[in-house]
N, C-alpha and C positions, 0 to 999 in steps of 0.2 A: 034817575038813580037806580043803580043796579048792586042791588045784594052782595053779587059775589065779586065785585069790585070794592068793596068794603066802605060805600058811601054811608050806609045804616048803620054796619055793626062797630066802625071805627076801631078805637081803640080798645073794644070789649070782645070783638072777635077772636078767634085764632089764627094766628100768622102762620106763615111758611114754617118757620123753624118749629112751630109745637106742631103742627102736621105731619113733619118727617118723623118726629118722636114718637106720635100714635102708629103711622106707619109702619116704623120699624119695631116698636115691640111688640104689635099684634102680630108681625110678621114671627117674630121671635117666638111668642106664644103659641103660634100655628107651626112650626118647625120643630119645636119641641114635642108638640103633641105626635107629629107625623113621624118621627124619627125614635123618639122614647116610650111614648107614652098612646100608641096610635088605638088605644081601646076608651079613651077619654073623648069622646067627641065634642066636649065642650072646648078644649083646645083649639080643634080646628075653626068651630063655629066665630070663636073671637079671631081668627087669625082670616075671616074672610073680609074685613075690613081694611085688611092691608094695601091689596092691588089696585083697587079702586082710588084708594087715596095716593100711590104711586104714579098712578094713569094722571090725575088732577096735576099732581103737582109737575110733572115730566111736562106737561102743556104751559103751564106757568112759565116754567123755565124756557120753553121753546118761545114763548111769545117775547119774552124779555132778553134773550139771549143775543149777545153782538156777534156771536160767532156760534152758527148751529152744526157748522163742519165740527170744529173743537168738543163742542159738545158730543155730537153724535160718536168720534173717534172717542172719548172718554167711555160711554156707554158700551161700545164693543171692545175696548180692551178690558175693561172690567168682565165683561160677558166672558170672555179667553180666560181670563185670570179666575172665574167660580165657577168654569168647569169642572174641574176637578172635584173641589170640596163639593159641589152639586152632586155629581156622578157617586161621590164617596156616601153621602149623607143618605140620598133617596135609592140608592140601587147597591152600592156596598163592593162598586166597581171602581176602579181610575178612571176608565172610560165606558161610556155608554151611551151609545147613539139612539136609544127608544125615545129620549126626552131631553129637551136643553133648558138652560137655566133662562130667568125670567129679565135677565138684562139683555138677552136676545130679542126678547118682545118689545120691551122699552123703545131698544134702537131702532126695529122696524116701524113701531108706532112714530118715532121722531121721523124718520124718513117720510111716512105718508105725510104727515103737517108740514113738513118741509115742502113735498111738491106741493100742497093747498097753496103754501104762502106764495111759491112762485108762480104757479100758473094759474092762481084762481081756482073757479068752481068746473074748469073745462073738461073734457073729453081726457087730456092728458093726466090731470089730477087723479082722477076717479080710475082710470085705466091701471095707474101707478101703483095707488093706494091699494086697489084689488091683487095686485102682484104681490105687494108685499104681504098684503094679510094672506096668499097662498102661501108664499115663501114661509110666514110662519107656521102655517098648517104642515107643509111637507118637513120643516126641520123639526115639528113638535116640541115648538118653545113652549114653557109653561103659559098656559091660557091662550096659547093659538091665536089663530087667525081674530077669533073674539075679542082679544086684549088688544089689538091693531086698532080693531074697529071700534071699542070703547075712548080708546086714546082720540082717535077722530072726532066721535061724539062731544067729549068734552072742550074739543076744539073748538068745533063748528058752531057749539051751542054756547060757548063761554057766556057770552052775552045776555044768555035767556035763562035764569035759572030752572023758572019751571019747565020749558021744554027740556032742559039737560037732565033735569030728574026723571021727566016719565022715560025719553030716550033711554036713558042708564037702566032706569026699571025693566022696561021691556026687553032689553039685552039680556039683563042679567035673567028674569023669569024664562025666557024662549029660548036663549042661547044655551046657558049653562043650566039652569034647574038646581034641584036638590039641595043639598049642602049651601050651595054658591048663593042661593036666595037670601040668606043671611047677608051677603054682601051688602043687600039694599042699606042696611041701617049706618053705612058709610057716608051716606048723603048727608046725613046730618054735620059731621064735623065740615063737610066739603062747603056746604051750604053756610057754615060759620067762617069762613076764610075772611078776612076783613081786608085782603089786598094786599098785605106787608110781608116784606121777606122774612124780619126778624134778626135776630142776632146773626152774626157773620163768623167765619174763622172754622167753622167745623164742615165745610163741605164734604171734605173727603171721608169725614168718618161715615157719612150715611153709605158712602160707596165702599169703603174698606170694610165695613159691619157685616157686610151680605157673603162673602166669602169666608170669613174667620170664623163667625158663627156656626155657619154650616160645616166648617173643618171642625169645630170643636165639639159641636153634635155627633159628628162620625165618631171621634175619640171617645166620647162620653159613652154611646153606645157599645161600642168595643169594648170598652172598661167594665160597664156592667154585663155584656156577655161574657166576660172573662176573656176577652181575645188579648188581653197583654200578657196572659200566664201567671196572673201574683194574686 
């Protein structure tokens, strides 16, 4: 039996729907801290849980999707939609090429998973995954090439929870370090996943929320700084 597939946790574990809410709410806390209260480090600490959970859920989606190209297209579409709100919220400009939003990282990570699914563990897969990780670094996407690697770790170690936890911990500590080490706490809700999708019907909420909340935070920050002139 495998803990990650929910054979032991059953109905008492966390389903995918609950994990999405945990990721979304901790991301919101993180971004509220980054945009409105940068001096309050607690907001950023709480927010460290979001990205690993999103990576884990991406892998679960990649495993079960019937059309990974459609999945990839959806991620890229929202990456483009989100870029202006992302730049406004974090850079105060409509376009800023110094960093790109996390949807690009997730899309590149999904591409790496798709290569392994298609070509197995041969040279082509690893070369392609390496190029995608380098693309994340070149584009300066949120979490960069390390984010692509983390997605691959969750995919390759999907059936081995202990190995997954150890590799995840090693990457967070040695690749990111610093404040990102608090991301290690995200392994607990991830290990509590019961393998069930949970209630449906709100799939696009989790996509739309990202650009919507960034735009709202930008407007809130503008208002707090008196940018509306009222």
